[in-house]
N, C-alpha and C positions, 0 to 999 in steps of 0.2 A: 221390297227388294226383288221378290219373285216376279212381280209385274214387269219390271224393267230388265229382267234377266241378269241381274248383278248380285253377286254374293261376296261377303267379306268375312274372313275368319278373325274373330276377335281374340285378343290375347287372353289366355287363361292362366291362373296361378300355378296349377298343377300340384302334385304332392310335394310337400317340403322335403328337402334333403335331410337325411338322418345324420349325416356327418358334414360338418362345415368344411369349407375350402381350407381353412387354417388347420383343422384336424387332419384332413387328408394329406396335406403337404407334410405335416409332422410325421405321419405314419410312413410316408414315402422316404423321408430322411432316415427313419429308424431302419427301414429295410435296406437302404443303400449302405448304411454303416455296418449292418450285420445281415447279409443275405440269408443266413440260416435261421433267423428268428422265426418263431412259430406264431400262428394266428392267435393262440391263447396269450402269448407274451405281448403281442400287439394290442390285444383287448385290454390288458392291464395298463399299458401305456395310454390307451384312449381314456380309460377311467381316471387315470392320474391327471389328464388334461381337462377333466370335467365333462367329457363327452362319452357317455356310456353307450357303446355301439356293439351290435351283435357281430358274430364271426362272419356271417354272410355279408353284412354291410361293409366290413373291413375288406373282405375279399373282393367285393364288387368295386370298392374305391381303388384298390390296387390295380385291378384290371383296367380301370379307366386311365390309369397312369402307365399302362403298358407292362405291368409286372404280373407274372403268372407263376404259380407253384409248379415246379418240375422236379423229376428225380435227379438226385445229385450224381454227376458223372464221376467215376473213379479215375484217378491218374496216379502215376508213381510219385512217391514222396521224394522230392529233389532238394538236395542241399546246394549251396552256392558252388561247391566243387563240381557237383553233378551237372549243374546248369552250364558251367564254363566248359566242361568236357563235351557236352552235347553241341554247344555252339561251335567249338573247334572241329568236332566231327563233321558237322554240316558244312562248314567252310571248306574243309579238306576235300569233301566228296561232292561239292556243289557242281563242279565242272567235269565230273567223271563222264567219259564217253559211253555211248550206248553199248559199244563192244565190251567195255569193261564190266558194266552192270550185268550183261548177259552171262558173264563168267562166274558170277557169285552163286554159290550154293548155300541157300538159307536153311537153317536148322533150328529145331526146338523140341522140347518135350511138353506133353500135355496130359491131363487126366480126363477120362470120359467115364461118367457114371452110367450104370445100366438103366436106371429109371430117373436120371437127372432131367430137370426141366431147365433149358438154357435160355428161355425167353418168356416174357409175360404173355399169357394167353387170355383171350377174351371169349365170352359166350353171350348170345342173346337169350335172355330168360325172363320169366315173370317174377314179381316180388314173392318172396317166401319159398322159392324153388332152388335156392343156392346149393343145397345138398342132395338134390335129385341126381341120380346116377348119370344121365346124359350131360349134366352141367358140371361134372367134376372130372378131375384128372387123377388117376390112381398114383399114389406115392408110396415109397418104401423107406423106412428109416435108414439113414446113411446112404440113400441112393441105391440100395440093393447090391452094392459092390461096384467096383470100378476097375479100369485098366489104365496103365500108364503107357503112353506111346511116344516113340521118337520118330520124327519125320523130317524130310527135307524137300526142297523144291528149288527150281531155277526158272528163268524165263522160258525154258524149253518144256516145262511141265513138272509134274510131281515125281519125286524120287521114291526111295523106299519108305515104307511105314512099318515100323517094327514094334511089337509089344515088349515092354521091359519087365522081366521077371525078377521079383524081389527088389531089394534096395540097390540102387546104383551108386557105386563108389568110383574113385578115380581109376583103379585097376580094371574094373568091369567096364567103365566107359571107354578106356583105351582099347580093350578087346572088342567092344561094340563097334567102335569106329573102324577097326581093322576089318571087321566082317561086312560092314555096310557102306562106309564112306566112298571108297573107290568104285564099288559096284554101282552106287547111285550116280556118281559122276560119269561112269561109262555108259549107263543106261540113257543118260541125258545128253551124251555126246559132248561133254565139256572138255574132254582131253585131260592131260595131266596138269595143265597150268591153270586150274580153276582156283577161285578164291573161296575159302571156307568161312562161313559166318557161324558163330556160336556166342551165347551170352557169357557173362562172367561168373557163372556158377563155380563154386570151389573145385568141383571135380573136373571142370573144363580147363581151369587154370592151374591144376596141380602139376607138379614137376614131371611126373611120369607121362602125363598127357602131352605136355609141351615138348618133351623129348621125343615122343613118338611122332608128333606132327613135324618136328624139325628133321628127324631121321628119314621121314618119308617125303620131305620137300613139299609140305602142304603150306601154302600161303594162307594165313589167318587174317581176317578182317579185324582191325582194331575196333573194339566195341565199347562205347561208354557205359558205365554202370547205371543201373536203374533205368534201363531204356527198353522195356519190352514193347512199348508202343511204337518204337521205331522199326521193329521187325515185321515185315509184311506177312510173314507166315501166320501171325495172329489172326488175320482175316481168313486164311484158309482153315484154321482150327474152327473158327465160327461157322464157316460153310459146312465143314465136316460134321460138326455136332448137330446142326440143324437137320442135315440130310439123314444122319443115322437115327435120330430119335423119331423122325417121321416114319421109319420102318419098324419101330417098336421091337427091338431084339428082346428075347425072353430069358437069355442067360449070357454069361460072360464069354463063352465060346462063340456064340452067335454074334455077340457085340463086336468081338475082334474081327470076325469074318466080314461083317457088314462095314466096319470101319475101313478095312483094306479095299473093299469093293468100291465104296463111295470115294475114297482117296484117289483111286485110279480113274474115276469118272469126272474128276474136276477138270474142266476144259483147259487146254493149253492157253487159250486166249486170256483166261482169268489169271493164270500164272504170269503170263507175259506182261499183262497190265500192271500187276502188283510189283513185279521185279524191275520195271523200267523207271 
């Protein structure tokens, strides 16, 4: 063949598959029936079918079928009533004008830990060096303390960010709004006819809170229960926590100061994009 400059690749049998096509399809069916099934459970299923496969073989077979193990996303637990309310909320506000959405003042509370880690971190290291100091992140039991914050924002930017001292009840929340709500709206130039968003926490919907809002002519956005994922401020909380922990505050006083500094640094363009 070399003499005439022609070559031909002959078919080769290759390594036989450890898992038959029938066995792979059966495992795929099990995964589709129960996406949270573990590889160990799939291994038992494989043995019951008469095909004793290793975990790596099962994983590779699922990869061939386009199935990959990933972290489970968390989402609010919704009843049929919650789902209906969310659909009605979406339909009601689907055609809201841009002028109207710019008038909304979004609000929420969040907890920030002093030494909390808010995202998974990775490091390049050699085997056996997992506990070497450069390859670790220092942690403190219970996060080393934390602070509770109330914040708000609109399409015009971030409003006030205030630390909450002690436990917040309805009376304290009412006083809290009196001190911060209108000042935030004024700072953001929303005028008196802004729309205030808050979730359905009991202190937010308490009688004294509702009376204060009515007496002060505050229009409140109707908010469906179990809907934190609908509030765009959740994205700002994420931005804030990432920025704060990059600066590594060493005590709660410094944590509060850095939180307020980073809150003010959030670009107006980011707020405008989330609020629109």
